[in-house]
C-alpha positions as CSV (number, residue, x, y, z in Angstrom):
1,M,12.8,-18.1,29.3
2,S,15.1,-18.2,26.2
3,T,16.1,-15.4,24.8
4,I,18.4,-14.4,21.7
5,D,22.1,-13.2,22.4
6,G,21.2,-12.9,26.3
7,Y,18.7,-10.1,25.7
8,A,17.7,-9.5,29.1
9,D,15.7,-7.1,30.6
10,T,12.2,-5.6,28.9
11,N,12.5,-2.3,30.8
12,R,15.9,-1.6,29.5
13,D,17.5,1.9,29.4
14,Y,15.1,4.1,27.1
15,F,18.3,5.6,25.4
16,T,19.7,1.8,24.7
17,T,15.9,0.9,23.4
18,C,16.2,4.1,21.1
19,L,19.4,2.6,19.2
20,S,18.3,-0.9,18.5
21,M,14.4,-1.8,19.2
22,R,13.3,-5.2,18.5
23,L,10.4,-4.6,16.3
24,I,7.3,-6.9,15.0
25,F,5.2,-5.8,12.3
26,V,2.3,-7.5,11.0
27,N,0.5,-7.5,7.7
28,H,-1.3,-9.8,6.2
29,V,0.0,-10.1,2.8
30,H,2.9,-11.3,2.4
31,P,5.7,-9.5,0.5
32,Q,6.3,-11.5,-2.4
33,T,2.5,-11.3,-3.7
34,P,2.5,-9.4,-6.3
35,H,0.2,-6.4,-4.9
36,V,0.9,-3.2,-3.3
37,G,-1.0,-4.7,-0.4
38,G,2.6,-6.3,0.7
39,L,4.4,-3.5,0.0
40,R,4.3,-1.1,2.9
41,A,4.8,-3.3,5.8
42,Y,8.3,-4.8,4.0
43,K,9.5,-1.7,2.9
44,F,9.7,-0.2,6.4
45,A,10.7,-3.1,7.6
46,L,13.9,-3.1,5.4
47,E,14.4,0.7,6.6
48,G,14.1,-0.8,10.2
49,V,17.3,-3.0,9.7
50,K,19.4,-0.1,8.1
51,K,18.4,1.6,11.2
52,G,20.3,-0.7,13.2
53,H,16.7,-2.6,14.6
54,R,15.8,-6.3,14.4
55,V,12.4,-6.9,12.4
56,I,10.4,-9.7,12.3
57,L,7.1,-9.4,9.5
58,I,4.5,-11.6,10.4
59,C,2.4,-12.3,7.4
60,E,0.1,-14.7,5.6
61,A,2.2,-17.5,3.9
62,L,2.1,-17.5,0.0
63,N,-0.8,-19.3,-1.6
64,S,1.9,-21.6,-3.7
65,S,3.7,-22.2,-0.2
66,P,2.6,-24.9,2.0
67,Y,5.2,-24.7,4.5
68,T,4.9,-22.7,7.9
69,P,7.3,-23.5,10.4
70,S,7.0,-25.7,13.5
71,L,7.6,-24.2,17.0
72,K,10.9,-25.9,16.8
73,E,12.1,-24.5,13.6
74,L,10.7,-21.0,14.9
75,R,13.3,-21.5,17.5
76,N,16.0,-22.0,15.1
77,L,15.3,-19.3,12.8
78,L,15.2,-16.7,15.6
79,E,18.9,-18.1,16.6
80,S,20.5,-18.5,13.6
81,H,18.9,-15.3,11.7
82,D,20.8,-12.9,9.8
83,W,19.3,-9.6,11.1
84,S,20.6,-7.5,8.4
85,E,17.5,-8.6,7.0
86,P,13.7,-8.4,8.1
87,L,12.3,-12.2,9.3
88,I,9.7,-12.7,7.2
89,L,7.4,-15.2,9.2
90,G,4.6,-16.8,6.3
91,I,2.0,-18.4,8.6
92,R,-0.4,-20.7,6.9
93,P,-3.8,-20.0,7.4
94,F,-6.1,-22.4,8.9
95,R,-8.8,-23.4,6.2
96,S,-12.3,-22.1,7.1
97,F,-14.9,-22.9,4.4
98,I,-17.4,-20.0,5.6
99,L,-15.3,-17.7,5.7
100,E,-13.5,-18.7,2.3
101,Q,-17.2,-18.2,0.8
102,I,-17.7,-15.1,2.5
103,R,-14.6,-13.3,1.3
104,H,-15.2,-15.0,-2.6
105,K,-18.8,-13.8,-2.1
106,K,-20.5,-17.2,-2.9
107,V,-23.0,-16.9,-0.4
108,I,-26.5,-15.2,-1.0
109,P,-25.8,-11.4,0.2
110,A,-28.4,-11.6,3.0
111,I,-26.6,-14.5,4.0
112,R,-23.5,-13.2,3.6
113,K,-24.6,-10.1,5.5
114,V,-25.3,-11.8,8.5
115,L,-22.0,-14.1,8.5
116,V,-20.0,-11.3,8.3
117,T,-22.0,-9.1,11.0
118,W,-21.5,-12.4,13.2
119,S,-18.0,-13.1,12.3
120,Y,-17.0,-8.9,13.2
121,L,-18.9,-9.3,16.5
122,V,-17.8,-12.7,17.9
123,N,-14.1,-12.4,16.2
124,S,-13.6,-8.6,15.5
125,G,-12.4,-10.2,12.2
126,V,-13.2,-12.0,8.6
127,F,-9.6,-13.4,8.4
128,T,-9.8,-15.4,11.6
129,D,-8.3,-18.2,9.9
130,F,-5.0,-16.2,9.7
131,S,-5.0,-14.4,13.4
132,S,-5.9,-17.8,14.6
133,A,-3.1,-19.7,13.3
134,V,-1.0,-17.0,14.3
135,K,-2.0,-17.7,18.4
136,A,0.4,-20.5,18.6
137,Y,3.3,-18.2,17.7
138,I,3.0,-15.6,20.1
139,E,4.4,-16.8,23.1
140,P,7.6,-18.5,21.9
141,I,8.2,-15.1,19.7
142,V,8.1,-13.0,22.5
143,D,10.1,-15.2,24.7
144,M,12.9,-15.6,22.6
145,F,12.8,-12.4,20.5
146,R,11.5,-9.7,23.3
147,P,9.8,-7.2,21.6
148,D,9.9,-3.5,22.4
149,L,7.1,-2.4,20.3
150,C,4.4,-4.1,17.5
151,W,3.3,-2.4,14.5
152,G,-0.3,-3.8,13.0
153,I,-1.1,-3.0,9.2
154,F,-4.9,-2.4,8.7
155,G,-5.9,-4.1,5.5
156,N,-8.0,-6.2,8.1
157,T,-8.8,-6.1,11.8
158,D,-7.0,-9.4,12.1
159,A,-3.3,-7.8,11.7
160,W,-4.6,-5.7,14.1
161,L,-6.1,-8.4,16.2
162,V,-2.4,-10.3,15.9
163,A,-0.5,-7.0,17.0
164,Q,-2.7,-6.4,20.0
165,K,-2.2,-10.0,21.2
166,I,1.3,-9.4,21.1
167,A,1.5,-6.5,22.6
168,C,-0.6,-7.8,25.5
169,F,1.5,-11.0,26.3
170,A,4.8,-9.0,25.9
171,R,3.6,-5.9,27.7
172,I,4.7,-3.9,25.2
173,P,2.9,-0.5,23.2
174,W,1.3,-1.5,19.7
175,V,1.1,0.9,17.3
176,A,-2.3,0.8,14.6
177,D,-1.5,1.8,10.9
178,V,-4.1,2.5,8.8
179,K,-3.6,1.8,4.8
180,D,-7.1,1.4,4.0
181,G,-10.3,3.2,5.2
182,W,-12.4,2.4,8.2
183,D,-15.3,3.5,6.5
184,P,-15.3,1.5,3.2
185,F,-14.1,-1.6,4.7
186,I,-16.4,-2.1,8.3
187,P,-19.7,-2.2,8.0
188,K,-21.7,1.1,9.2
189,P,-23.7,-0.5,12.5
190,L,-20.1,-2.1,13.1
191,R,-17.8,0.8,13.0
192,N,-17.6,2.3,16.2
193,I,-18.1,-0.8,18.0
194,L,-14.9,-2.4,16.3
195,A,-12.9,0.6,16.5
196,R,-13.4,0.6,20.7
197,R,-11.9,-3.0,20.8
198,F,-8.8,-1.3,19.5
199,Y,-8.4,2.0,21.8
200,D,-5.6,-0.1,23.6
201,A,-3.3,1.1,20.3
202,K,-0.5,3.7,22.1
203,A,-0.6,5.2,18.6
204,M,-1.4,5.3,15.3
205,T,0.2,6.0,11.6
206,A,-1.9,6.6,8.3
207,N,-0.9,6.4,4.9
208,S,-2.2,9.6,4.1
209,Q,-3.9,12.7,5.0
210,Y,-7.2,11.5,3.8
211,Q,-7.0,8.3,5.9
212,A,-6.0,10.0,8.8
213,E,-9.0,12.2,8.4
214,L,-11.5,9.5,8.2
215,T,-9.7,7.4,11.0
216,M,-10.0,10.4,13.9
217,H,-13.6,9.9,13.7
218,W,-13.4,6.5,15.1
219,F,-10.4,6.6,17.1
220,P,-9.0,8.2,20.4
221,H,-5.5,9.1,18.2
222,K,-4.5,11.8,15.5
223,P,-2.7,9.5,13.2
224,V,0.6,10.4,11.9
225,V,0.3,10.4,8.2
226,V,3.8,8.4,7.0
227,Y,3.3,8.1,3.1
228,S,4.5,4.8,1.6
229,G,7.6,5.5,0.0
230,V,9.3,4.9,-3.6
231,D,12.3,3.2,-4.4
232,D,15.4,5.0,-4.8
233,F,15.4,4.8,-8.6
234,F,12.5,7.0,-8.9
235,I,14.3,9.8,-7.5
236,Y,18.2,9.4,-8.5
237,E,17.5,7.4,-12.1
238,K,17.7,9.5,-15.5
239,N,13.8,10.5,-16.6
240,F,13.2,9.2,-20.4
241,S,11.2,12.1,-21.2
242,D,13.5,13.0,-24.4
243,D,12.2,9.8,-26.0
244,L,8.7,10.6,-27.1
245,K,8.6,9.8,-30.6
246,R,5.2,8.6,-30.3
247,P,2.4,10.1,-28.2
248,R,1.9,7.1,-25.0
249,I,-0.8,7.5,-23.0
250,T,-0.6,5.1,-19.8
251,L,-3.0,3.8,-17.5
252,V,-1.6,2.5,-14.1
253,G,-2.9,0.8,-11.3
254,S,-6.4,-0.5,-10.3
255,T,-9.6,0.4,-12.3
256,Y,-12.1,0.1,-9.6
257,S,-15.1,1.4,-11.9
258,Q,-16.0,-0.4,-15.2
259,E,-18.1,2.8,-15.8
260,N,-15.4,5.4,-15.2
261,L,-12.9,2.8,-16.9
262,E,-14.9,2.6,-20.0
263,R,-15.7,6.6,-19.8
264,F,-11.7,6.7,-19.8
265,I,-11.0,4.8,-22.6
266,Y,-13.6,7.0,-24.6
267,G,-12.1,10.4,-24.1
268,I,-8.7,8.9,-24.9
269,R,-11.0,8.1,-28.5
270,I,-12.2,11.4,-29.0
271,W,-8.5,12.8,-28.4
272,A,-7.4,10.5,-31.1
273,K,-10.1,10.9,-33.5
274,K,-9.5,14.8,-33.5
275,R,-5.9,14.4,-33.8
276,P,-4.5,16.1,-37.3
277,F,-4.7,13.5,-40.4
278,G,-1.0,12.1,-40.7
279,S,-0.3,12.0,-37.2
280,T,1.7,9.5,-35.6
281,R,-0.3,6.6,-34.1
282,P,-0.3,7.2,-30.2
283,I,-0.1,3.9,-28.2
284,F,-2.5,3.1,-25.2
285,V,-0.2,1.7,-22.3
286,Y,-2.0,-0.1,-19.4
287,A,0.1,-1.7,-16.5
288,G,-1.7,-3.4,-13.6
289,G,-3.7,-6.2,-12.4
290,E,-6.7,-6.1,-14.6
291,V,-5.3,-6.6,-18.1
292,E,-8.4,-8.3,-19.3
293,R,-10.8,-6.4,-18.1
294,V,-8.9,-3.2,-19.7
295,R,-8.1,-5.2,-22.9
296,L,-12.0,-5.7,-23.4
297,A,-13.1,-1.9,-22.6
298,A,-10.1,-0.7,-25.0
299,R,-11.2,-2.5,-28.1
300,V,-13.0,0.9,-29.1
301,L,-9.7,2.0,-29.7
302,E,-8.6,-0.4,-32.1
303,D,-8.8,1.7,-35.1
304,V,-7.0,4.8,-33.8
305,C,-4.3,3.2,-31.1
306,D,-1.6,0.7,-30.8
307,F,-2.0,-1.1,-27.6
308,E,0.6,-2.2,-24.8
309,L,-0.8,-3.9,-22.1
310,Y,1.0,-5.4,-19.3
311,G,0.2,-7.1,-15.9
312,Y,1.9,-6.0,-12.6
313,L,5.8,-5.1,-13.3
314,P,8.8,-4.8,-11.3
315,L,8.7,-0.8,-10.0
316,K,12.0,-0.4,-12.3
317,E,9.9,-1.4,-15.5
318,L,7.3,0.5,-14.3
319,F,9.3,3.8,-14.2
320,E,10.9,3.3,-17.2
321,I,7.8,2.8,-19.0
322,C,5.8,5.8,-17.1
323,S,8.8,8.1,-17.8
324,R,8.6,7.7,-21.4
325,S,4.8,9.0,-21.7
326,L,3.3,11.7,-22.8
327,V,1.2,11.6,-20.1
328,N,0.5,9.0,-17.2
329,A,-3.0,8.3,-15.6
330,Y,-5.0,6.5,-13.3
331,I,-8.6,5.7,-12.3
332,W,-9.7,7.4,-9.2
333,S,-11.6,6.1,-6.2
334,P,-13.5,8.2,-3.3
335,K,-12.7,5.0,-1.2
336,T,-8.9,5.2,-1.1
337,F,-5.8,7.2,-1.2
338,H,-4.0,6.4,-4.6
339,H,0.0,5.9,-3.6
340,K,0.7,5.7,-7.5
341,L,0.3,9.4,-7.7
342,I,3.5,9.8,-5.4
343,E,5.3,7.4,-8.0
344,L,3.9,9.2,-11.0
345,I,4.8,12.2,-9.8
346,C,8.3,11.3,-9.6
347,C,8.8,9.6,-13.4
348,G,8.5,13.7,-14.3
349,R,5.5,13.4,-17.1
350,P,2.0,14.8,-16.3
351,I,-0.4,13.0,-14.8
352,I,-4.3,12.8,-15.2
353,A,-6.4,11.6,-12.7
354,F,-10.3,10.2,-13.6
355,P,-12.6,11.5,-13.3
356,G,-11.8,13.0,-9.8
357,E,-9.6,13.5,-6.9
358,R,-8.8,15.2,-3.4
359,K,-7.3,18.3,-2.4
360,E,-4.3,16.3,-0.7
361,A,-3.3,14.9,-4.1
362,F,-3.2,19.0,-5.9
363,Q,-1.2,19.7,-2.7
364,L,1.1,17.2,-3.4
365,A,1.8,17.3,-6.8
366,N,2.1,21.4,-6.5
367,E,4.9,20.6,-3.9
368,A,6.9,18.6,-6.0
369,G,5.8,20.7,-9.3
370,A,4.1,18.0,-11.1
371,Q,1.7,19.0,-14.2
372,F,-1.0,17.6,-12.5
373,Y,-4.7,17.4,-14.1
374,E,-8.0,16.2,-12.6
375,C,-10.4,15.6,-15.5
376,V,-14.2,15.3,-14.8
377,S,-15.7,14.3,-18.3
378,E,-14.3,12.4,-21.4
379,E,-14.5,15.7,-23.5
380,H,-12.7,17.5,-20.6
381,L,-10.1,14.2,-21.0
382,S,-9.8,14.4,-24.1
383,N,-8.8,18.6,-24.1
384,T,-6.2,17.7,-21.7
385,L,-4.9,15.2,-23.7
386,K,-4.8,17.9,-26.5
387,R,-3.2,20.4,-24.8
388,I,-0.6,18.2,-23.2
389,E,0.3,17.1,-26.7
390,K,0.8,20.4,-28.2
391,T,3.1,21.9,-25.3
392,G,4.4,18.7,-23.5
393,A,5.7,16.2,-25.8
394,S,9.4,18.1,-26.0
395,Q,8.7,19.7,-22.6
396,V,10.7,17.5,-19.7
397,L,9.2,18.0,-16.5
398,V,11.6,19.9,-14.1
399,K,12.1,17.3,-10.9
400,N,13.9,18.9,-8.2
401,R,15.8,16.1,-6.7
402,E,15.1,17.5,-2.8
403,V,11.6,17.7,-3.4
404,R,11.3,14.1,-4.3
405,K,13.6,12.8,-1.6
406,R,10.7,13.1,0.8
407,F,9.0,10.9,-1.0
408,S,11.8,7.8,-0.5
409,W,11.4,5.0,1.8
410,T,14.1,6.2,3.8
411,A,12.2,10.0,4.8
412,Q,9.3,8.5,5.3
413,A,10.9,6.3,7.6
414,E,12.2,8.8,9.7
415,I,8.7,9.8,10.9
416,L,7.6,6.3,11.0
417,F,10.4,5.4,13.8
418,E,10.0,8.5,15.2
419,V,6.2,7.4,16.0
420,F,7.8,4.1,17.4
421,T,10.4,5.9,19.3
422,E,7.8,8.0,21.1
423,A,5.4,5.1,21.7
424,V,8.2,3.2,23.5
425,R,9.1,6.3,25.5
426,R,5.8,6.6,27.1
427,S,5.0,2.9,28.1
């Protein structure tokens, strides 16, 4: 078998393994995709190479890229790669007309339900066009790279399938990560059946306490909570809270529910209409992937607010916008944990979750000293905005840098790599 740099025995000394591991991360979403789904795996891969580990990130190729390396090119990539960076291995999926129809909901609902159930029961996933395409690369990657551990990130089960197959072929442990909830994404009759197919994971991680608690209903491991982190500028750079000449209400991220979006915007309208005559005109700001939906819903604000509507922004720009806001807000969905809360805490301005939130969010905000409000109705939102404007426009939220450091990718990576080390040690 060929190896990189003469790498020899997979049963090498444990302490050597701890100093420098060879890791494979599997995440369906490419890190260059303008979506948060590609962020977690890539950022922790970067933290891995900082620690001296070698990391391969297997993902689906970008839609804009028809290129997938041949097996010969793969060998060259592995032998010539600069391991001070993760190796991003984007694999183009096999084209599957049926799967495309299922995922884009172009099939009659009853037929789609049957096809989804069939795909899960037979293939353990609905992205088998991706996992099947990866199969040809598993043996050469294992032979040449000789990994110590594989980490599969659940946005769908096929990332777990790939991680599981790599681990089985290489006879190494794999760790299952829960980024999205099992209950919301897996059909109810199949949750226990599918969960059992992944019981061989050596350990589990989750991106929140909420996801960890859901996961424990279905899996034998108690997941270790590893939050997705924030970049260093969220922690160390100047907050712009003194630049509040006009009140800016900034909504970030996905809207999830049309009804809740409209209710949120109407709450802003109630507040804006009640403001004293002659007050400076507020600005409604949106940053996220649903600009057109928000633009249509925000038409009721045209007589009371100016607009700034952005798509996905580089995080640095998002930080600068949010740290200049009177208040930052997000639409809450009960189906997920909102990582954007952590980013907003570090922006140092008051935060509103509409129309609800969980205990975990309050705990994180309280530990960081953030002003965090749960608004459950339009009137509640209006009254909260009035109170914040009265007391918060000139108030710079005190941000304890040491507290915020716990939200960094580096700090969270310490927890993650301890899980990896323990999994390797016990194998």
